[in-house]
C-alpha positions in Angstrom: 104.3 68.0 94.6 103.1 64.5 95.4 104.4 62.5 98.3 106.7 59.3 97.4 105.3 57.3 100.2 101.6 58.2 100.6 101.1 59.6 97.0 99.3 62.6 98.7 99.2 66.0 97.0 101.4 68.4 99.0 102.3 72.0 98.6 105.4 72.9 96.7 108.3 73.7 99.1 107.1 71.6 101.7 109.9 69.7 103.8 107.8 66.9 105.2 104.7 65.5 104.2 101.8 66.4 106.5 100.1 63.3 106.0 102.8 60.6 106.5 105.8 62.7 107.7 108.1 61.3 104.8 110.7 64.0 104.2 110.2 65.5 100.7 114.0 66.2 100.0 113.3 70.0 99.7 115.2 72.3 102.2 113.9 75.8 102.6 117.1 76.9 104.2 119.0 75.5 101.1 116.8 74.8 98.3 119.7 73.2 96.4 120.7 70.8 99.3 118.6 67.7 100.5 117.7 67.6 104.1 119.8 70.4 104.8 123.0 68.1 104.8 126.3 69.4 103.2 129.4 67.3 102.7 131.7 68.2 106.1 134.8 70.1 105.5 138.2 68.7 106.5 140.0 69.4 109.8 137.0 69.5 111.8 137.3 68.5 115.4 136.6 65.1 115.8 137.0 64.2 112.0 139.6 61.6 111.0 140.1 61.6 107.1 140.3 58.0 105.6 142.6 59.1 103.1 145.8 61.2 103.9 148.3 62.8 101.4 151.6 60.8 100.8 154.6 62.3 102.2 158.0 62.2 101.1 160.4 60.4 102.9 163.5 62.2 104.8 166.6 61.4 102.7 168.4 58.6 104.2 171.9 57.6 104.4 173.8 56.6 101.3 173.3 52.8 100.7 176.3 50.6 101.2 177.9 48.5 98.6 178.4 44.7 99.1 181.9 44.6 99.0 185.0 46.8 99.5 187.4 47.9 96.8 190.4 46.2 98.3 188.9 42.6 98.5 187.0 43.0 94.8 190.2 44.1 93.3 192.4 41.5 95.3 189.7 38.8 94.0 189.6 39.9 90.5 193.5 39.4 90.2 193.7 36.3 91.7 190.6 34.1 91.0 188.8 36.5 88.8 189.9 35.3 85.3 188.8 31.3 85.9 186.0 31.7 88.5 184.8 35.4 88.4 185.1 35.4 92.1 185.1 39.1 92.5 181.5 39.2 90.6 180.3 36.6 93.1 181.6 38.8 96.0 179.9 41.8 94.8 176.6 40.2 94.0 176.8 40.0 90.1 176.3 36.3 89.6 175.4 36.3 86.2 178.6 38.1 85.4 180.3 35.6 87.5 178.9 32.5 85.6 179.8 34.5 82.3 183.6 34.4 83.3 183.4 30.6 84.0 181.5 30.1 80.8 184.1 32.2 78.8 187.2 31.0 80.3 186.2 27.2 80.2 184.0 27.0 76.9 186.7 29.5 75.4 189.4 27.3 75.9 187.9 24.0 74.6 186.2 25.9 71.5 189.1 28.1 70.0 191.4 28.2 73.0 191.3 32.0 73.4 188.8 31.9 76.3 191.3 32.4 79.3 193.0 35.2 77.8 189.7 37.1 77.1 188.6 36.5 80.7 192.1 37.1 82.2 191.8 40.7 80.4 188.3 41.1 81.5 189.0 40.5 85.0 192.3 42.8 85.1 189.8 45.5 83.6 187.4 44.9 86.4 190.3 44.6 89.1 191.5 48.1 88.0 188.0 49.6 88.1 187.6 48.2 91.8 191.0 49.6 92.9 190.0 53.2 91.3 186.3 53.0 93.0 184.6 53.2 89.6 182.9 49.7 90.0 179.3 49.2 91.1 178.0 46.3 92.8 174.8 43.9 91.9 172.6 46.7 93.2 174.4 49.4 91.0 175.7 50.9 94.3 179.5 52.4 93.9 181.9 50.2 95.6 183.9 53.3 97.1 185.3 52.3 100.6 
């Protein structure tokens, strides 16, 4: 074997070069490992791992809806057809805008828009009173 630092010939199986003291990388106690060092195991005293396993969150309480059944149903039956107020109330802003467009553009173009919007609002009002309507986050309005 040849020392990597001083290029002197040394005997095989020597841990350190007898001429310069450089470690050779051979370990008599553990011939397969370098310098007698092995990877430390987990849970050793004083050892803080950098990575920890993710934990599952404890179940939380049921998410709350953005509105109540009564208020959503009343808004659907009173201001729902023309303005889609109940949809804005529960966080479905795009559906509220759709109610406005169907009502006003439908009345200008073919005259049937208010009828379609009224039926749509009645259906959503009934669903709100029954407790089968969801808010903008997909949470059931059941209180």
